[in-house]
BASE-749655 format. One line per 2 residues: for each residue x, y, z of N, C-alpha, C. Coordinates in steps of 0.1 Angstrom, whole numbers, plus 5000, padded with zeros to 4 digits. Example, Ala and Ser with C-alpha at 12.3 -4.5 7.8 and 13.67 -1.06 7.14 Angstrom:
5132,4943,5078,5123,4955,5078,5132,4967,5078 | 5128,4978,5071,5137,4989,5071,5129,5000,5079
This chain:
8073,6434,7280,8065,6451,7276,8080,6447,7264 | 8066,6451,7252,8067,6454,7237,8068,6464,7233
8079,6461,7219,8079,6473,7214,8063,6473,7206 | 8060,6486,7207,8046,6489,7197,8047,6486,7184
8036,6480,7175,8031,6477,7165,8043,6476,7156 | 8048,6464,7158,8062,6455,7147,8057,6460,7135
8047,6456,7131,8044,6456,7113,8048,6467,7111 | 8045,6480,7120,8047,6497,7109,8065,6496,7110
8069,6488,7121,8087,6489,7119,8089,6483,7106 | 8084,6465,7106,8085,6460,7092,8085,6471,7082
8072,6472,7082,8071,6486,7068,8083,6496,7067 | 8086,6503,7080,8095,6516,7077,8107,6507,7073
8112,6495,7075,8126,6490,7073,8126,6480,7060 | 8112,6483,7054,8112,6480,7039,8110,6461,7037
8104,6456,7050,8109,6438,7057,8098,6434,7052 | 8096,6423,7042,8087,6416,7038,8085,6407,7047
8075,6399,7051,8077,6382,7056,8069,6373,7045 | 8082,6368,7039,8079,6355,7028,8065,6347,7041
8065,6342,7046,8057,6327,7054,8043,6338,7055 | 8031,6333,7051,8020,6338,7053,8016,6336,7067
8023,6324,7072,8018,6324,7086,8024,6327,7098 | 8037,6342,7096,8039,6349,7100,8034,6364,7101
8028,6362,7087,8019,6377,7086,8011,6376,7091 | 8000,6362,7092,7986,6357,7099,7991,6363,7115
8001,6359,7123,8003,6355,7135,8005,6368,7139 | 8012,6382,7127,8018,6390,7137,8004,6399,7136
7995,6401,7122,7982,6411,7125,7974,6405,7137 | 7971,6390,7137,7958,6386,7145,7962,6390,7160
7980,6387,7161,7984,6398,7177,7979,6406,7179 | 7984,6417,7165,7983,6432,7168,7967,6437,7171
7958,6429,7163,7945,6438,7163,7937,6428,7172 | 7945,6416,7180,7935,6411,7188,7923,6402,7185
7921,6402,7172,7907,6393,7165,7909,6388,7151 | 7902,6379,7145,7907,6370,7134,7906,6381,7127
7912,6379,7118,7912,6387,7102,7904,6388,7093 | 7893,6393,7088,7882,6393,7078,7890,6384,7064
7880,6377,7055,7886,6371,7046,7897,6361,7046 | 7904,6359,7062,7912,6350,7057,7910,6335,7067
7908,6325,7067,7905,6309,7073,7916,6304,7081 | 7924,6298,7089,7930,6296,7092,7928,6280,7103
7931,6267,7100,7938,6264,7107,7945,6253,7111 | 7950,6246,7119,7960,6239,7126,7961,6223,7127
7966,6216,7128,7971,6202,7128,7985,6201,7140 | 7984,6194,7149,7993,6191,7155,7995,6179,7153
8008,6177,7146,8011,6159,7147,8025,6159,7153 | 8028,6143,7156,8039,6136,7163,8053,6147,7156
8056,6145,7142,8064,6152,7135,8062,6167,7128 | 8052,6171,7131,8052,6185,7127,8038,6195,7128
8043,6206,7128,8024,6216,7128,8025,6216,7120 | 8008,6217,7113,8007,6222,7098,7995,6232,7102
7998,6243,7093,7994,6254,7095,7990,6258,7085 | 7972,6251,7078,7968,6258,7069,7960,6272,7069
7965,6282,7060,7958,6294,7055,7947,6297,7047 | 7942,6300,7043,7929,6301,7030,7928,6317,7029
7931,6323,7020,7927,6340,7021,7916,6335,7010 | 7905,6342,7012,7896,6338,7003,7887,6351,6995
7891,6363,6999,7882,6373,6998,7893,6387,6993 | 7894,6401,6989,7903,6412,6984,7904,6418,7000
7894,6416,7009,7897,6417,7015,7905,6413,7028 | 7907,6399,7024,7922,6391,7031,7936,6394,7019
7929,6397,7012,7943,6397,7001,7949,6412,7006 | 7942,6422,7012,7948,6433,7018,7953,6431,7026
7949,6425,7038,7949,6422,7055,7966,6419,7051 | 7968,6408,7043,7980,6399,7048,7989,6401,7031
7986,6409,7026,7995,6416,7011,7996,6404,7003 | 7989,6394,7000,7994,6383,6992,7980,6378,6987
7983,6369,6977,7969,6368,6966,7962,6358,6968 | 7948,6358,6964,7942,6348,6975,7941,6335,6971
7942,6324,6982,7945,6314,6981,7949,6307,6992 | 7960,6296,6989,7964,6286,7003,7970,6287,7003
7981,6291,7017,7992,6288,7018,7991,6275,7034 | 8001,6270,7033,8003,6254,7039,8018,6257,7045
8019,6259,7059,8033,6256,7065,8036,6250,7072 | 8042,6240,7067,8049,6228,7079,8061,6234,7086
8056,6228,7101,8066,6233,7108,8077,6220,7113 | 8086,6221,7114,8092,6204,7118,8108,6205,7121
8112,6212,7132,8124,6211,7141,8135,6198,7135 | 8127,6190,7132,8134,6175,7132,8144,6180,7115
8141,6185,7109,8141,6189,7093,8158,6193,7100 | 8163,6200,7108,8174,6201,7113,8184,6192,7117
8180,6182,7117,8187,6170,7127,8189,6159,7115 | 8203,6152,7119,8203,6139,7113,8193,6128,7113
8181,6126,7111,8174,6113,7113,8164,6108,7102 | 8171,6100,7095,8166,6098,7082,8151,6092,7090
8148,6084,7098,8132,6081,7101,8124,6094,7101 | 8130,6101,7111,8118,6119,7107,8117,6122,7097
8127,6124,7089,8131,6131,7077,8115,6122,7066 | 8119,6107,7069,8109,6101,7058,8094,6105,7069
8092,6105,7079,8078,6110,7081,8075,6121,7074 | 8081,6134,7077,8081,6148,7069,8079,6151,7057
8086,6139,7048,8083,6139,7037,8071,6131,7030 | 8060,6123,7043,8049,6115,7038,8036,6127,7044
8045,6136,7052,8032,6147,7053,8037,6160,7043 | 8046,6164,7037,8045,6173,7027,8041,6166,7016
8042,6154,7015,8038,6151,6999,8024,6147,6999 | 8013,6144,7011,8000,6143,7012,7996,6161,7008
8005,6173,7016,7995,6181,7015,7997,6191,6999 | 8010,6184,6994,8014,6190,6984,8008,6181,6973
8001,6170,6971,7992,6161,6964,7976,6169,6965 | 7978,6176,6976,7964,6177,6978,7961,6193,6970
7969,6197,6964,7967,6211,6960,7962,6206,6942 | 7968,6193,6939,7970,6195,6927,7955,6189,6919
7947,6188,6908,7940,6186,6903,7943,6170,6894 | 7950,6160,6900,7957,6148,6891,7947,6137,6880
7953,6141,6868,7946,6139,6859,7956,6119,6853 | 7953,6113,6843,7962,6107,6841,7973,6112,6835
7972,6121,6824,7982,6122,6815,7989,6139,6823 | 7981,6143,6834,7993,6156,6840,8006,6153,6840
8010,6169,6836,8025,6170,6832,8030,6180,6842 | 8044,6183,6842,8050,6190,6855,8058,6194,6849
8060,6209,6852,8074,6217,6850,8080,6217,6864 | 8092,6213,6868,8098,6210,6888,8107,6226,6879
8107,6241,6884,8120,6246,6886,8127,6252,6898 | 8142,6252,6901,8145,6255,6912,8154,6266,6905
8140,6278,6915,8148,6288,6915,8162,6292,6922 | 8172,6305,6924,8182,6308,6931,8195,6306,6924
8206,6304,6931,8216,6310,6926,8225,6297,6930 | 8229,6288,6923,8238,6278,6926,8251,6278,6932
8253,6297,6930,8265,6297,6936,8267,6304,6949 | 8257,6308,6954,8259,6312,6969,8243,6306,6973
8251,6300,6988,8249,6286,6995,8230,6289,6997 | 8235,6298,7005,8220,6300,7016,8206,6302,7000
8210,6307,6988,8199,6310,6977,8200,6292,6969 | 8206,6284,6976,8207,6275,6966,8198,6265,6968
8184,6261,6972,8181,6255,6975,8172,6248,6970 | 8165,6256,6957,8160,6254,6942,8165,6243,6935
8180,6246,6932,8189,6241,6920,8196,6227,6925 | 8192,6230,6943,8193,6217,6951,8181,6203,6951
8173,6211,6949,8161,6202,6946,8159,6194,6939 | 8160,6201,6925,8160,6198,6906,8171,6186,6907
8185,6184,6915,8194,6178,6913,8187,6165,6918 | 8178,6161,6926,8173,6151,6930,8159,6148,6930
8151,6154,6916,8140,6153,6910,8141,6140,6900 | 8126,6134,6900,8132,6121,6891,8124,6128,6878
8131,6128,6867,8127,6136,6857,8119,6123,6845 | 8110,6123,6834,8105,6117,6831,8105,6117,6820
8101,6127,6815,8097,6131,6800,8102,6132,6787 | 8115,6124,6792,8126,6126,6779,8118,6106,6775
8118,6103,6789,8110,6090,6788,8097,6082,6781 | 8088,6094,6787,8074,6091,6775,8080,6093,6764
8086,6103,6754,8093,6109,6742,8101,6100,6733 | 8110,6092,6739,8124,6086,6733,8119,6070,6742
8119,6065,6751,8118,6051,6756,8105,6050,6764 | 8094,6046,6754,8086,6046,6768,8084,6029,6772
8095,6026,6766,8090,6008,6775,8098,6013,6787 | 8104,6021,6789,8116,6023,6804,8103,6024,6812
8094,6027,6812,8085,6034,6819,8078,6021,6825 | 8082,6024,6844,8075,6011,6847,8061,6014,6860
8055,6005,6861,8044,6019,6869,8039,6026,6865 | 8028,6035,6875,8026,6050,6873,8033,6061,6874
8037,6064,6867,8044,6073,6866,8037,6089,6850 | 8039,6104,6862,8035,6110,6851,8048,6119,6844
8047,6127,6833,8056,6135,6825,8062,6142,6833 | 8080,6146,6837,8079,6151,6849,8091,6159,6840
8094,6173,6840,8110,6179,6831,8114,6189,6843 | 8125,6194,6846,8132,6201,6853,8136,6209,6852
8144,6222,6859,8153,6231,6854,8156,6239,6862 | 8171,6242,6863,8175,6255,6872,8177,6267,6862
8168,6277,6863,8174,6287,6849,8182,6295,6857 | 8190,6297,6871,8199,6306,6870,8191,6317,6880
8195,6328,6879,8192,6345,6888,8202,6354,6877 | 8190,6366,6876,8199,6377,6866,8210,6380,6865
8216,6376,6872,8230,6383,6874,8242,6370,6866 | 8233,6357,6869,8246,6348,6862,8244,6351,6843
8230,6349,6844,8223,6348,6829,8223,6360,6821 | 8218,6376,6829,8213,6381,6824,8203,6383,6811
8190,6369,6818,8177,6375,6814,8168,6371,6828 | 8163,6376,6828,8150,6375,6838,8141,6360,6838
8145,6355,6854,8138,6344,6853,8127,6342,6847 | 8117,6348,6849,8101,6347,6843,8104,6345,6831
8113,6358,6819,8115,6352,6808,8115,6340,6805 | 8125,6334,6808,8131,6320,6807,8117,6311,6811
8112,6309,6823,8105,6298,6824,8093,6304,6814 | 8084,6309,6812,8078,6317,6802,8079,6307,6790
8090,6315,6787,8098,6307,6768,8096,6290,6774 | 8096,6284,6781,8098,6268,6783,8083,6263,6783
8080,6270,6791,8061,6268,6795,8054,6266,6782 | 8060,6276,6775,8052,6277,6756,8055,6267,6746
8070,6263,6753,8069,6249,6745,8069,6236,6753 | 8073,6236,6766,8069,6223,6770,8050,6218,6776
8051,6228,6776,8031,6230,6784,8026,6220,6790 | 8037,6222,6804,8027,6214,6814,8013,6220,6819
8016,6209,6832,8003,6216,6835,8000,6224,6848 | 8011,6219,6855,8018,6222,6862,8028,6229,6865
8034,6240,6876,8049,6245,6874,8050,6246,6889 | 8061,6239,6895,8064,6238,6904,8078,6245,6914
8075,6254,6917,8085,6266,6915,8089,6266,6932 | 8107,6265,6936,8110,6259,6946,8124,6274,6950
8119,6278,6963,8130,6290,6961,8133,6291,6977 | 8142,6293,6979,8144,6303,6992,8137,6316,7000
8135,6314,7014,8128,6322,7013,8137,6332,7022 | 8128,6347,7029,8134,6348,7039,8123,6346,7052
8132,6346,7064,8119,6343,7080,8121,6357,7083 | 8109,6356,7096,8105,6366,7105,8114,6361,7117
8117,6350,7117,8125,6344,7129,8134,6337,7130 | 8145,6338,7139,8154,6326,7135,8154,6315,7135
8143,6309,7146,8139,6294,7145,8133,6289,7138 | 8130,6300,7127,8124,6291,7115,8133,6288,7103
8141,6293,7104,8153,6289,7091,8156,6272,7093 | 8160,6265,7084,8161,6255,7079,8150,6244,7085
8137,6251,7093,8128,6242,7101,8115,6243,7095 | 8113,6251,7088,8092,6253,7077,8095,6252,7066
8087,6246,7062,8086,6247,7048,8071,6255,7045 | 8068,6265,7032,8058,6265,7026,8051,6261,7014
8043,6261,7014,8033,6255,6998,8024,6262,6992 | 8026,6272,6987,8013,6279,6980,8009,6278,6968
7993,6282,6963,7993,6274,6951,7990,6289,6940 | 7995,6298,6947,7991,6313,6941,8005,6317,6934
8013,6306,6932,8026,6312,6922,8040,6318,6940 | 8050,6328,6928,8060,6329,6933,8067,6338,6933
8071,6349,6941,8082,6366,6932,8098,6361,6935 | 8101,6353,6931,8117,6352,6927,8123,6367,6933
8127,6362,6946,8141,6374,6954,8131,6382,6961 | 8119,6379,6963,8111,6391,6969,8117,6390,6983
8118,6385,6989,8121,6382,7006,8133,6388,7006 | 8144,6393,6999,8153,6402,7002,8155,6410,6992
8143,6419,6990,8140,6428,6982,8143,6429,6972 | 8147,6420,6961,8148,6415,6948,8137,6419,6941
8125,6426,6936,8113,6423,6933,8110,6425,6920 | 8110,6406,6915,8108,6405,6899,8095,6404,6892
8096,6399,6882,8086,6395,6878,8078,6383,6885 | 8063,6383,6887,8060,6365,6893,8056,6359,6883
8060,6345,6892,8057,6331,6885,8041,6332,6887 | 8029,6331,6882,8014,6324,6886,8008,6325,6876
7995,6317,6875,7990,6318,6865,7988,6328,6851 | 7988,6336,6863,7985,6350,6847,7995,6351,6841
8005,6350,6845,8019,6352,6838,8024,6341,6826 | 8018,6327,6830,8025,6315,6830,8014,6312,6817
8001,6309,6821,7994,6304,6815,7988,6285,6826 | 7997,6286,6836,7991,6277,6839,7993,6275,6857
7987,6263,6865,7992,6267,6876,8003,6262,6880 | 8010,6272,6889,8019,6270,6900,8016,6267,6913
8025,6263,6915,8025,6254,6932,8038,6267,6935 | 8042,6268,6943,8055,6274,6949,8059,6270,6963
8072,6264,6963,8075,6259,6977,8090,6262,6982 | 8087,6265,6996,8098,6275,7004,8105,6271,7015
8117,6273,7014,8121,6271,7030,8129,6283,7029 | 8125,6286,7044,8139,6305,7048,8148,6298,7053
8157,6304,7046,8175,6302,7049,8180,6316,7054 | 8176,6326,7054,8179,6341,7059,8169,6351,7069
8175,6355,7076,8166,6360,7084,8171,6378,7086 | 8167,6389,7079,8167,6403,7077,8175,6406,7096
8187,6413,7096,8193,6420,7107,8185,6425,7114 | 8177,6433,7108,8168,6448,7114,8160,6439,7121
8156,6423,7120,8142,6419,7126,8152,6409,7138 | 8161,6405,7142,8171,6403,7148,8174,6415,7160
8176,6425,7154,8182,6438,7166,8167,6441,7174 | 8155,6440,7162,8146,6444,7175,8140,6430,7177
8144,6423,7183,8139,6412,7191,8147,6407,7204 | 8161,6414,7194,8172,6416,7208,8163,6427,7219
8156,6444,7211,8154,6450,7222,8144,6448,7228 | 8136,6440,7222,8123,6436,7228,8124,6424,7242
8135,6415,7237,8144,6407,7248,8144,6416,7263 | 8152,6427,7256,8161,6440,7271,8149,6441,7271
8135,6449,7271,8126,6454,7277,8118,6445,7285 | 8115,6430,7280,8111,6419,7292,8118,6420,7303
8132,6420,7299,8145,6419,7313,8143,6428,7322 | 8139,6443,7315,8138,6456,7323,8123,6456,7335
8113,6447,7327,8100,6445,7342,8107,6431,7349 | 8116,6423,7349,8120,6419,7361,8132,6423,7367
8132,6440,7366,8148,6443,7369,8144,6464,7367 | 8134,6465,7381,8130,6475,7383,8142,6485,7380
8154,6489,7385,8163,6498,7380,8173,6495,7366 | 8167,6487,7360,8163,6489,7343,8157,6498,7337
8143,6496,7347,8134,6497,7340,8131,6511,7341 | 8141,6517,7350,8136,6539,7349,8147,6541,7334
8156,6534,7327,8166,6538,7318,8154,6539,7307 | 8143,6532,7306,8132,6530,7292,8121,6537,7299
8115,6549,7290,8100,6551,7287,8095,6551,7277 | 8084,6549,7276,8080,6547,7262,8079,6556,7250
8077,6565,7253,8082,6579,7246,8093,6577,7239 | 8102,6573,7247,8116,6571,7241,8119,6563,7233
8102,6553,7231,8108,6541,7216,8118,6549,7203 | 8109,6558,7195,8116,6565,7186,8129,6565,7184
8139,6572,7200,8148,6565,7197,8156,6557,7199 | 8153,6548,7204,8153,6532,7202,8159,6528,7186
8147,6532,7177,8144,6524,7167,8151,6538,7155 | 8158,6547,7158,8170,6554,7151,8185,6550,7155
8180,6549,7166,8199,6535,7171,8199,6522,7159 | 8185,6517,7167,8187,6504,7153,8190,6508,7143
8185,6518,7131,8186,6520,7122,8203,6526,7116 | 8206,6532,7125,8218,6537,7126,8228,6525,7126
8226,6515,7136,8235,6501,7136,8238,6499,7127 | 8224,6498,7118,8221,6491,7106,8224,6496,7090
8226,6509,7091,8223,6521,7082,8239,6516,7073 | 8247,6511,7071,8254,6511,7061,8250,6502,7048
8237,6487,7053,8234,6482,7047,8214,6487,7045 | 8209,6492,7056,8198,6498,7057,8190,6486,7058
8181,6483,7049,8175,6471,7054,8177,6460,7047 | 8192,6459,7040,8195,6447,7028,8201,6439,7036
8204,6442,7049,8213,6431,7054,8206,6416,7059 | 8214,6403,7053,8205,6396,7058,8216,6386,7059
8211,6375,7075,8220,6364,7081,8213,6351,7082 | 8224,6342,7082,8220,6329,7077,8230,6326,7086
8224,6307,7096,8239,6301,7101,8249,6297,7092 | 8259,6295,7103,8269,6292,7094,8267,6271,7086
8260,6267,7093,8253,6254,7090,8243,6252,7084 | 8240,6264,7074,8232,6268,7061,8235,6255,7050
8247,6250,7045,8248,6241,7037,8239,6225,7043 | 8243,6226,7051,8233,6208,7052,8222,6214,7059
8214,6227,7063,8202,6229,7060,8194,6227,7046 | 8200,6233,7041,8197,6237,7024,8197,6217,7020
8210,6207,7023,8209,6199,7018,8197,6188,7025 | 8198,6188,7032,8179,6178,7042,8171,6181,7035
8171,6203,7035,8159,6203,7030,8159,6204,7018 | 8164,6203,7008,8163,6198,6996,8160,6182,6995
8166,6173,6999,8159,6158,7002,8144,6161,7005 | 8147,6164,7011,8131,6162,7017,8121,6168,7007
8120,6179,7002,8115,6186,6991,8114,6177,6982 | 8121,6173,6972,8125,6163,6961,8120,6153,6962
8120,6144,6976,8110,6132,6979,8104,6132,6977 | 8093,6145,6986,8080,6145,6984,8071,6148,6974
8078,6153,6966,8080,6160,6952,8073,6147,6946 | 8087,6139,6938,8084,6126,6936,8077,6117,6939
8077,6116,6951,8059,6108,6958,8049,6109,6953 | 8045,6125,6951,8034,6130,6951,8029,6130,6937
8037,6130,6925,8037,6133,6914,8032,6116,6908 | 8041,6111,6913,8043,6092,6907,8037,6085,6919
8023,6083,6910,8015,6071,6917,8026,6056,6924 | 8029,6053,6915,8042,6036,6916,8057,6040,6925
8056,6054,6927,8068,6058,6932,8066,6050,6948 | 8074,6048,6960,8072,6055,6974,8086,6054,6978
8084,6060,6994,8100,6061,6997,8112,6049,6995 | 8108,6038,6993,8121,6029,6991,8126,6029,6977
8117,6033,6969,8119,6031,6957,8124,6042,6947 | 8122,6052,6949,8125,6066,6941,8134,6069,6937
8149,6063,6945,8160,6068,6940,8165,6059,6931 | 8157,6049,6925,8163,6040,6916,8162,6045,6902
8151,6059,6902,8148,6063,6892,8151,6078,6885 | 8166,6077,6897,8169,6094,6895,8178,6093,6889
8183,6104,6881,8190,6111,6868,8208,6109,6878
């Protein structure tokens, strides 16, 4: 037994889904049919499941609530495990799909932006990735003889958040882009999941840019081609989930239990669903829809995800670097 129309519940609670695959699955499940203007392809690998969603027109934009473009989701539960060999396989999958979003030239340059707050562990993914990026722009300018093999110009920064700097992140990045003039900006940020099992196990790529903090209700100016003047690739990992989603899932599980327990089923009638929604909202009322939950081992999840993402970025950008030698060039 399911609560009816989960999308309306999310809208009522002012909860947005950062993952395109979750928004797609929700709409497709409720409508029971394919979504106009959206193409989905799924690839099952031993180490991961890769779901590619392409929004092709304005109809698809309206249905999924995000810009036209490509959204690639890599589901890999082994990210959570301390398994170096499996992590290398996931890096290879991520690097391959990331490279597919670039139009490489010999002199293509990149600016890597680690979004988030390094003082808050669940929001520290971006800064953690930047710590592990192989930056080379200074080598091209000052010591070109140090460049070995095929490398591209890469610069990186963690600009912090408005509460720490007093400056909007988009303003900082726009100023850097005007000075550095990269061909691509790669922005890494923590996301909000629509299910607990996606925390620390899912990586999303998008070639449409990013809105920093949108998943936790902070609506900042977006980082995209329109605002920065260059292509923006977004990489994100869910690190939190809204408490209201957990409460909603708990009630759904209760209803499913009722189906096998007739005595419990008498308690519930479909017309009383709004009563249960009111109870849920009252329980969460001190924070309304803004209470976010993260697991206690989030520091380990962040560290492992950051290593995987940084390795994939390094390998996809620099043709002369592979999994065996990229750490040699880290600053």
